[in-house]
N, C-alpha and C positions, 0 to 999 in steps of 0.2 A: 501492499500500500505506498503508494507517493507522493508527500506533500510537502511542504515551504511554509514556513512564518511569511507570513502576513507583511506585505511594504505597506510601509506609512503612504498616509493619503494623498500624497502629494504624488506620488509618482502611477496613479491611475490612469493619466491621458496618456502616460507611455505603455499599460499595460493593454489597455483597447488599440493600440499598432499591433502589441504582440498579439492579441488575439486572433487577430484581422491573419497576420502572419499565422498563426496556427491553425484557421479556420481553412483557407487556402492548402495546407500542406497535408491536413488529418480532414479534411472538413469532410465534405460529401460520400457519401457510402455507394453510387453507383454511378457516378461519373456525368450525371446529367442532366439536365434543366427538370422541375415540378410540368409536367402537362397541364394544362387550362382546367381549373375547374378538382385536381389530386386534391387531398387535406395533406399540410405538407406539414412534418412532426419534426422539429429542430431539436436535435437531444444535446446537451454540451455536458461531457461527463470526463471523471477525477482518471479514471485508468489506464494509462497509457498503456500496461503490459500488454491487452487483447483489443485495440485500435483497429486492427488491420479483420482479424474473427470477427469481432462485433458487425465489421462494415458490411462481410461476408453471409451474418446471419441478419439483418438487415436486409441486406440486399433478398435472400432467402422468402423474407418477410412481403417485403415490395411485388416479387412474381405471384406470392398468394394470396394475394392483397391487391388487385386492380384498383385504382386512383389512391394509392396511398403514394408520397412519397419520406422518405427519411432522409435525413440529413442526420451526421453526426463529425460532431468536434470534439477531439480526444485535448486535453488540458493536463497538463501533469507531471511527473519528471526535476526536466530541470524550471519548471513553471509553477506557478502558486496559486492552484486551481482557486481558493477561499479570495482571493482580490483579484482574479479575473474573471470568477463570476461577477461579482459584483460591480467592475469596468462592465458586462456583456450588459449585465439589466442597466446599468446606468446611458446604455449607449443607445439606449429603447430600443433597441434589436432582442429583445426576452424567448429565450430560447421554453420548449414547449416542452419537456423533461430536461432538469436538472441533479443534482444530487445534496445531499443535506446529513448530517454529520451525528443529528442525534439531539437532545434536548434541548440541548444553547442556542443549537441552526436551526431547529422545528422553534422556538422565542423569534430567534431574530427574521427565521422568513417567512413568519407566520400570513403574515397577511397575499402571499405569493402562494401559498399552498393550499391542494386540492384535496377533498376526504377521497383515499382511497379504499374505506370500508365495505366496502359492493362488488370490488375485486374478488376473483379467483383467488388470486395470489395473496392479495393479506387472509385468505380465511385455509391457506396450506401452507404458511408460516408456520415455521418448528415454537415454540413454546418462549416464552423470552423475547424471541427475536423483535418484536415489536412495541417491549417497554416504550425505550429511550423514543420513540415518536407517534407517540398518544394521547392526543388533547381530547379528557372524554371521550365520548362513542367515537371520537372518528380518528381514522390512523393515517394519519398526512405522509406517512416515509413507506418503501416496500426493500427491505435486504435485498443491496447485493448477491454474498454470497456469505460464506465462515472464513473469517481468517486462523492463526495463530503464528505466533514468533517465538523465534528461542535462537538457539548459539545452533546453527548452522553446520555442520564438519564435515574435511574431506576423510570418506571412511581411509583412502589407502594413504594417506599420513596418516594417523591414528593407530592405522594398520604395523606400519614403520617404522614406527613408534614405541610400540609395544602398549598400547592405552586401549584397553576394552573399553567402550564409549555406554557401555550397561553398564559399567560401574560409577559411574558420575550419574548421583545423584543427592547430593551436599558439596557444597560452597568447597569445604574446605579438599571435596575429592576433582573440584574445577580446578580449583587452586595448583592442585600438584599434576594433572595434568597438562594445563598450561605451564608449571612449571618443568615439566619433562619434556615438552615438544621445544623451549626456547633455549634449554640444550641443547639440541638436538637441529638446532637451524640450518647448522650449516649443512649436515649428509640430505637433511630431508627438501633440504634445494627453498627455505622461507626464506622471505622477507622479514614477516613478524608473524607472533600466532597469531595477533586478531589485523580486524582494518578496521576499525572504529572511524566512523564517518562521522568524526564531528561538526564540521560543515551544517549538517542538516541534523535541524532541529528537531524536525520530527520524530527521529531515530531516539534523540536521546530526550528532548521536552515532555512528545508523547507516548512515544511506544514503551523506553526503557522507566520513563518514571513512573510510568502504571502501572507495570509489574510491583511497585514498593506502593505504590495511593493506594491501588485496591482494594488490600484486605482492611486499611485503610476507614473502608469508605464501605465495607462489607460487600462488596464488590458489584452491589450498586450505584448505576448510573443516575435515576433520579436523585438516590440520597447525597451522590455529587450534586449534582444540580444543586441542590435546596442549602447543600453543608455552605455558613458563614465563614468557618475558615478549615487552616490545611494545619495538621500536627507535622507532618512527615514521623510518625510513629516507628516506620523501617527505616527512619533514615540512615540509620548506620549500616543497614544491609544492603542500600543504594550503594551509599559510600563505595564498598567496598567491592563491587559488582564493577561501577564505573570508575575505580582505579584502577582493579586488574586490566579491564580492553584498554585501558590508554599504556597504564605501565609498556603491556606487550606487543603494541600494536605496533604495526608499521607509522611514522612518523613525519610532522606534525599533523598530531590527530586535528585539527581545527578547518584544517585546509583539504582532507581528504570529503571528497562529494559519494553518492549514491555508484554511480556506475566505473570510477575507481577502484569503492568496493566492491562492487559485486561482478564487475566486466574483467578491470586489469589485472584485479592483484585475487582475488578467492576461485572467478571461474579460471585461473593459467596457473591456480597449482601456489600463488605464491603468498599467501594464509589461511592459514587451518579451520577456520573458524571466521566466522561473522555473526553479527544480532542483525538479522533479517527471520524474514517469517517466506512464508508457503509461495506466494507472487513473484519470487526470482529465479523459479524454476523457468520458467520460458526464457530469461538473460541471460543462466546460466547453459542454458539448450543453445545457444546462440550464439554462441564462442563452445560446447563441447559437448556434446551430447550425450557422449557415454560417461563424463563422469554426471551429468544430472539425473540418467539414466541409472548409475552402478555408483555412481561415487558419492555420492548425499547421504546425509544424516542430522536428525535436529534433537539439541540437547539443550535440558532444560534451566529458565534460569533459575541459581537459586534464590530464597527469601529467606532470609537467617529467621528463624523464630515465626516461622508460619508456613511454608511451605519453597520446600525445596527439591524436588522431583517433576514441578509443576510449567506447562507454559500458558500465557496471556492467551485466550481465542474470545472470539469476538466477532460484530457485523464490521465490517470497515468506515460504508457510506449506505447513506439508503438513495432508494431513486424518486424523485416528488416529480410532482405535476404540477405546471404552472394555472392556478387558477383565474388568471385572470384574458388565457386567451381563448379563442374563438369556442364553443360549445362541440363543435364537428374536429376540432387540434385534441381537447381534450378527454372526451370518449375514443377518441385513437391511441392514444396517451395509454390510456388505461385495458384496452386491447391487446396494446402488442406483446405488452410488462406480461398482461397474463400471457399470451402466447409463448413467450419466449421462458415462462417459469412454466405453464403445466400441460402445454403443447410436447404430445414425440416429438416435433423438430426441434419443439426449444429447446426440451432438459435435454435432448442426447448435444447440442451445440457445448451448453450449459456446462456439461458434464466433459466435453471429450473435445471442444475447439478452444473454450475458455478457461479448461484444466479448475471451472472451480470446485469448492469445496458447497455443495447445497444449502440453504438456507429456509430449507422448505420438503415438505412430505411429499413423499410421490416418485422420489429419487429411487435409484438402483445403484446404493456408495458401494459395489461389489466394484463400480465400473470407474471406479478413480482412478488414477490412473499413476500419476506420478508420486515420489519417493514423500518428499517433502508433502504435498497435501493427507496421502495417507498416512504420515506420521500424523499430522494435526487431526485426523479424524481418529487415529490412537488412542491417543491421546485426552479427546474428550470424552471415548467410550469405555475411557479408564479412571474416568474421574478427576484425571491429574490437571486442571483446566484451574487460571486464574481469569476471572473478569476482566475484559474491556471499561473504563469507564471516563477515559480520558474525555470522550465525549459532551462529559456533565462539565468542565473544567471550565472555568471562567473562560469566555472571548477572548481570545489569542494568549490564555497564561502563557497555555504550555512550551506555545513556542516561541511567540516575543520576551516573556519574562523567563519562566524556567529555563528554555534553551537558550538561550544567551546567557543565562549565569552560567548556565553548563559551559558552555564556552570560553565564559570570562575565569573558570577554574580553570579549565584543561589548561588555557591559558599563564596559566598563573596570578592573574591581576584580581583574585577574590578566593577566599580562603571557603572553606565548605559549612565556616559554619554563616558565612554573611552570606549566603549562597540561599541556609536554609532562612536566614530572619527576612534577607528582603524577596522573596517568589513568596514565605508567610505572608508578611503585608500585602505585599501585591494580591492576594488571592482578595485577601479582609474589605482592602481595598474596591475593587472592583463587585462587593458582596453584600455592601454598604445601601 
């Protein structure tokens, strides 16, 4: 799942230009313009990892549903989806379908959100997956999928180092494995044990922090959203994992981005582990298909004092429908989302083409093919999960405040105590 920190408002005009460029390069699904009388559904979505497959599926829908034209713009990776979405709406060219992240986004975008409670997809969404997008009896978003993240590791490197990944169920054992790998870097051909992308505040300020803040809020995104303060109850455990990643990472971590982490370092065997999720499978496969299919596994992120053998699992984003669009567009948008998650053709694409872990009933889980998705699914089956609550953080807090503070900490510009104090104050101020 790729996000970037929200830019200041003064950059909104520049983002309007970038959105236009992205639309030209990755927008339209079938390369032609809509015919007169067609219902046009414009989709503005964040997940660039499956943008090509998504266009193909949209084309299939168009072929089966004459008179419908679907245009897709994907903004993510090096782009900031949240800021780009605001600019998209500000431009007056509002999308029909777009993405929201949970209760905070629902509050921020409420005036634009159609009620989706009458869709087939809403009726088959897995228990709990709609909690973050409900308001009274209304369902204001439909889950993309389920995702999980932890430490993705190179199985061949571990084998050469004599490390059994099944033994790594506590922080102490993770620490021992890391030290072993570090001591054998030269013979293993490693530049570092980890590649910590400190440049990406979503990796640290959202994903890593969630692992240690979720227990504090009982794994409940609504409790997180309603919380007036954050205590960093598991702050020491948070610091220990961050320090471990940073100390044994390719340096300098604050300049490492997602592409360098996943594609340039991990996918080429130059680091043994990265903190990422099942969504990176396609990126790894694009560099080394054999590594992606036969050489990767998923380790837990240990939370000392809570769970040390679990991974965070949740819904990355929700599909939202713009209620202010033409009634025909709104209805067609609902039909498309229903088709995607409840028809045989749609479900086939979700599993096989998108490589998604479904967030809906009616799917055959045995068809999940890639090793990371299988691992996430198994952790969920075993009950070894930590819920995602970062969508309940105050707007911008995870990336603009905590994520930036983590960058300062990694650069030696801020102590851990200062990081915690400043981040607590920012949370409390935003919730007054």
